[in-house]
C-alpha positions as CSV (number, residue, x, y, z in Angstrom):
1,M,-2.1,17.0,-11.2
2,T,1.6,15.9,-11.4
3,L,3.4,15.4,-14.3
4,S,7.0,13.6,-14.8
5,A,9.5,13.0,-16.9
6,S,13.0,10.6,-16.7
7,A,15.8,9.0,-19.0
8,G,18.3,6.7,-18.6
9,R,20.4,3.9,-19.5
10,E,19.9,0.0,-19.3
11,Y,22.6,-2.7,-19.6
12,N,21.9,-6.5,-19.6
13,N,22.6,-9.8,-21.3
14,F,19.3,-11.5,-21.6
15,S,20.6,-12.9,-25.2
16,L,23.9,-13.4,-23.5
17,V,25.5,-10.7,-25.5
18,D,26.4,-7.5,-23.1
19,Q,24.4,-4.7,-24.6
20,W,23.3,-1.0,-23.1
21,Y,20.0,0.5,-24.2
22,T,18.7,4.1,-23.7
23,N,15.3,4.4,-21.9
24,Y,13.1,7.4,-21.9
25,G,9.6,8.1,-20.7
26,G,7.0,10.1,-18.8
27,G,4.2,10.0,-16.4
28,I,0.9,11.5,-15.0
29,R,-0.4,11.6,-11.8
30,W,-4.1,13.4,-11.5
31,R,-6.9,12.9,-8.4
32,P,-9.8,14.4,-10.1
33,F,-11.9,13.7,-6.8
34,Q,-10.5,13.5,-3.2
35,R,-11.6,9.4,-3.2
36,T,-10.2,9.1,-6.3
37,L,-6.8,8.6,-8.2
38,A,-5.5,7.7,-12.0
39,A,-2.2,7.2,-12.7
40,A,-0.3,6.4,-15.6
41,N,3.5,5.7,-16.4
42,V,5.0,5.3,-20.0
43,M,8.8,4.2,-20.8
44,K,10.5,3.3,-23.8
45,R,12.5,0.1,-22.8
46,F,14.7,-2.8,-24.6
47,F,11.8,-5.0,-25.0
48,G,9.7,-2.0,-26.5
49,T,7.2,-0.1,-24.4
50,G,6.3,-0.5,-21.2
51,Y,3.7,1.0,-19.2
52,E,2.0,1.0,-15.6
53,L,-1.8,2.4,-15.5
54,V,-3.5,2.7,-11.8
55,F,-7.1,3.5,-11.0
56,N,-8.2,3.8,-7.3
57,H,-11.7,4.7,-5.9
58,R,-12.9,4.7,-1.9
59,H,-15.9,5.2,-0.4
60,R,-16.5,5.6,3.4
61,R,-16.4,1.5,4.1
62,A,-15.1,0.2,0.8
63,A,-12.4,0.8,-1.8
64,F,-11.6,-0.7,-5.7
65,A,-8.6,-1.1,-7.5
66,L,-7.4,-1.5,-10.9
67,N,-4.0,-1.9,-12.4
68,A,-2.7,-2.6,-15.9
69,S,1.2,-2.9,-16.8
70,R,3.8,-4.5,-19.2
71,D,7.2,-5.0,-18.2
72,I,9.6,-7.6,-17.7
73,A,9.2,-9.8,-14.7
74,T,11.1,-13.1,-13.6
75,Y,9.5,-15.8,-11.6
76,S,10.4,-14.9,-8.0
77,E,9.0,-11.1,-8.7
78,T,5.8,-13.1,-9.8
79,A,5.7,-15.3,-7.0
80,F,5.7,-13.1,-4.4
81,S,4.5,-9.7,-5.6
82,A,1.3,-8.9,-4.3
83,P,-1.2,-7.9,-7.6
84,G,-3.9,-5.0,-7.7
85,G,-5.9,-7.3,-5.0
86,G,-3.6,-6.5,-2.4
87,T,-5.7,-6.5,0.9
88,R,-3.5,-4.5,2.3
89,S,-3.6,-1.4,0.2
90,L,-7.7,-2.2,-0.3
91,L,-8.5,-1.9,3.8
92,D,-6.0,1.0,4.2
93,A,-7.8,2.8,1.3
94,A,-11.0,1.8,2.7
95,L,-10.0,3.0,6.6
96,T,-9.1,6.2,5.1
97,A,-12.1,8.1,6.2
98,Q,-12.2,6.7,9.6
99,I,-8.6,6.9,10.5
100,A,-6.6,10.0,9.0
101,D,-3.0,8.9,10.5
102,P,-1.0,6.9,8.1
103,A,0.5,5.3,11.4
104,E,-2.4,4.5,13.3
105,R,-4.5,3.3,9.9
106,R,-1.3,0.7,9.3
107,T,-1.5,0.0,12.6
108,A,-5.4,-0.6,12.6
109,V,-5.0,-2.5,8.9
110,N,-2.3,-4.9,10.4
111,Q,-5.0,-6.1,13.8
112,L,-7.7,-6.2,10.9
113,I,-6.1,-8.7,8.8
114,A,-4.7,-11.2,11.9
115,L,-8.2,-10.9,13.2
116,S,-9.6,-11.7,10.3
117,G,-7.7,-14.2,9.1
118,L,-7.2,-12.7,5.7
119,P,-3.9,-13.5,3.5
120,P,-1.9,-10.2,2.1
121,I,-2.8,-11.1,-1.5
122,Q,-6.3,-11.8,-2.2
123,A,-5.6,-13.5,-5.8
124,N,-3.3,-16.2,-6.8
125,T,-0.4,-15.5,-7.6
126,S,2.3,-17.5,-10.0
127,S,1.3,-21.5,-10.4
128,F,4.2,-22.1,-12.7
129,F,8.2,-21.7,-12.5
130,T,10.8,-21.0,-15.1
131,Q,14.0,-19.7,-15.5
132,A,13.3,-17.6,-17.8
133,V,12.8,-13.8,-18.1
134,M,9.4,-13.0,-19.0
135,L,7.9,-9.9,-21.1
136,Q,4.5,-9.7,-18.9
137,N,1.4,-7.9,-19.5
138,Q,-0.9,-8.1,-17.1
139,I,-4.3,-6.8,-15.7
140,E,-5.6,-7.0,-12.1
141,G,-8.4,-5.7,-10.3
142,A,-10.0,-6.0,-6.8
143,F,-12.7,-4.7,-4.2
144,A,-13.2,-4.5,-0.8
145,I,-15.9,-3.7,1.6
146,I,-16.1,-3.4,5.4
147,G,-19.2,-3.4,7.3
148,V,-19.9,-3.8,10.9
149,R,-18.8,-7.2,11.7
150,N,-18.1,-8.6,8.4
151,I,-15.5,-8.0,5.7
152,A,-15.9,-9.7,2.0
153,T,-13.2,-8.8,-1.0
154,I,-12.8,-10.0,-4.4
155,A,-10.6,-9.8,-7.0
156,A,-9.4,-11.0,-10.3
157,F,-6.2,-10.9,-12.6
158,R,-5.0,-11.9,-16.3
159,R,-1.1,-12.2,-17.2
160,D,0.1,-12.8,-20.6
161,R,3.8,-13.8,-20.8
162,R,6.1,-14.6,-23.2
163,P,10.2,-15.5,-22.6
164,I,12.5,-13.0,-23.9
165,G,16.2,-13.8,-24.0
166,T,17.9,-16.9,-23.6
167,L,18.1,-20.2,-21.3
168,V,21.1,-21.0,-20.8
169,V,20.3,-24.0,-18.7
170,G,16.7,-25.8,-18.7
171,V,15.4,-27.7,-15.8
172,P,12.4,-30.6,-16.2
173,D,10.0,-28.6,-14.4
174,D,10.3,-25.2,-16.2
175,A,7.2,-24.4,-17.6
176,F,8.7,-22.4,-20.7
177,I,10.9,-25.7,-22.1
178,N,8.1,-26.3,-24.4
179,F,5.9,-23.2,-24.5
180,S,5.9,-20.0,-26.6
181,K,3.4,-18.1,-24.8
182,E,1.6,-18.8,-21.5
183,T,-1.7,-16.7,-20.2
184,E,-2.8,-17.0,-16.5
185,T,-6.2,-16.3,-15.6
186,G,-7.6,-15.8,-11.9
187,G,-8.7,-14.8,-8.8
188,A,-10.2,-15.1,-5.5
189,V,-13.0,-14.2,-3.2
190,S,-13.1,-14.1,0.9
191,F,-15.4,-13.5,3.3
192,T,-15.1,-12.9,7.0
193,H,-17.4,-12.9,10.0
194,R,-16.6,-11.3,13.3
195,I,-17.8,-13.3,15.7
196,S,-16.9,-11.4,18.7
197,P,-14.8,-8.0,19.5
198,L,-12.0,-10.7,19.6
199,T,-12.5,-13.6,17.2
200,A,-13.3,-14.0,13.6
201,L,-14.1,-16.7,11.3
202,S,-12.9,-16.3,7.8
203,A,-13.1,-18.3,4.2
204,V,-11.2,-17.6,1.1
205,Y,-11.4,-19.5,-2.4
206,G,-9.0,-19.3,-5.1
207,R,-8.9,-20.4,-8.4
208,S,-6.1,-19.7,-11.5
209,Y,-6.4,-21.3,-14.8
210,V,-3.2,-21.5,-16.8
211,R,-2.7,-22.5,-20.8
212,G,0.7,-23.3,-22.5
213,F,1.1,-22.3,-26.6
214,V,3.5,-23.4,-29.0
215,A,3.1,-21.1,-32.2
216,D,0.1,-19.3,-30.8
217,V,-1.7,-22.5,-30.6
218,P,-2.7,-23.5,-27.1
219,T,-1.7,-27.5,-26.2
220,N,-1.3,-27.4,-22.1
221,T,-3.9,-26.3,-19.6
222,A,-3.8,-26.5,-16.0
223,T,-5.9,-25.8,-13.1
224,E,-5.4,-25.1,-9.6
225,D,-8.0,-24.2,-6.6
226,T,-7.3,-23.2,-3.3
227,V,-9.9,-23.5,-0.2
228,L,-8.9,-21.8,3.3
229,V,-10.8,-21.4,6.3
230,T,-9.3,-19.8,9.5
231,L,-10.6,-19.2,13.2
232,S,-8.4,-16.3,14.2
233,R,-8.7,-14.6,18.2
234,R,-6.6,-11.7,19.5
235,F,-5.3,-11.6,22.8
236,G,-3.7,-8.0,22.7
237,P,-2.9,-5.5,20.7
238,R,-0.6,-7.0,18.8
239,T,-1.1,-10.7,19.2
240,T,-3.3,-12.8,17.6
241,A,-3.5,-16.6,17.5
242,F,-4.9,-18.4,14.5
243,V,-5.8,-22.3,13.3
244,G,-6.9,-23.2,9.9
245,A,-7.5,-25.8,7.4
246,R,-6.4,-25.9,3.7
247,Y,-7.6,-27.6,0.7
248,Q,-5.6,-27.6,-2.9
249,R,-5.9,-29.0,-5.8
250,F,-4.3,-29.0,-8.7
251,A,-4.5,-30.6,-12.3
252,D,-3.0,-30.4,-16.1
253,D,-4.1,-31.6,-19.3
254,P,-2.8,-33.5,-21.0
255,S,-1.1,-35.7,-18.3
256,E,-0.8,-39.1,-17.4
257,D,-0.6,-38.3,-13.6
258,P,-4.2,-38.2,-11.7
259,P,-4.8,-34.5,-10.3
260,T,-2.8,-33.9,-6.8
261,A,-4.6,-32.7,-3.4
262,E,-3.0,-31.2,-0.6
263,R,-5.1,-31.5,2.8
264,A,-3.3,-29.4,5.3
265,I,-4.2,-28.0,8.9
266,M,-2.3,-25.4,10.5
267,A,-1.8,-23.3,13.8
268,G,0.2,-20.1,14.6
269,I,0.6,-16.9,16.5
270,T,1.3,-13.5,14.8
271,Y,2.7,-10.3,16.4
272,F,3.1,-6.9,15.3
273,F,6.1,-5.0,16.0
């Protein structure tokens, strides 16, 4: 068990006023068993109490992860961050028993992701755009299992966000122009089958559901569905080529416009240095 403590000063002008704040908090990291990890960090911040809770458990060919947190977030952080359902971390944990060396295991995970056609993130990220700084509460969970020829993953998440501070200039597509709160729930499932030692077929389905609130009353909803199918073949230790097809559908309510859809065909080559 490991205990930690921290303290510091923080500056921001989210409310258009320059302000300094004193932060302090502590954490605990506990590994009750060799394959189980629990950790918690709590920090007093300018917005109140922030925290991060982590629980990971792995078996010989499977791994489970559950994360919860409360912190500020911007669009770029939310849109491009890997949630608790990150494929790479799950596969790394699942292969720990087979490959003890971290560098060798990282190479094996990279090759496995490339050959399987799996996206690095197994849950939809953000479906909205805003210039606001947000106070975000989220919980994320994921499970991955690796068989002899098959890989299956499932992930789910929920986020509750409220804008904090002041937007100087709004843009027409900003999701928080009219909303006081927004919630987003979703997840993804994937299945990969190794046709041969060098070729794999993968299918992923993801869905996210967003609700906008005004004074805690739901006024708008939006749904996004994504289907991705890829065929990958490894041509060398670090090189994999793939072809695939993707379908996405986005619908919001109320809206005078019909649901929008995207159909795409993809091809590419990945190379790991």
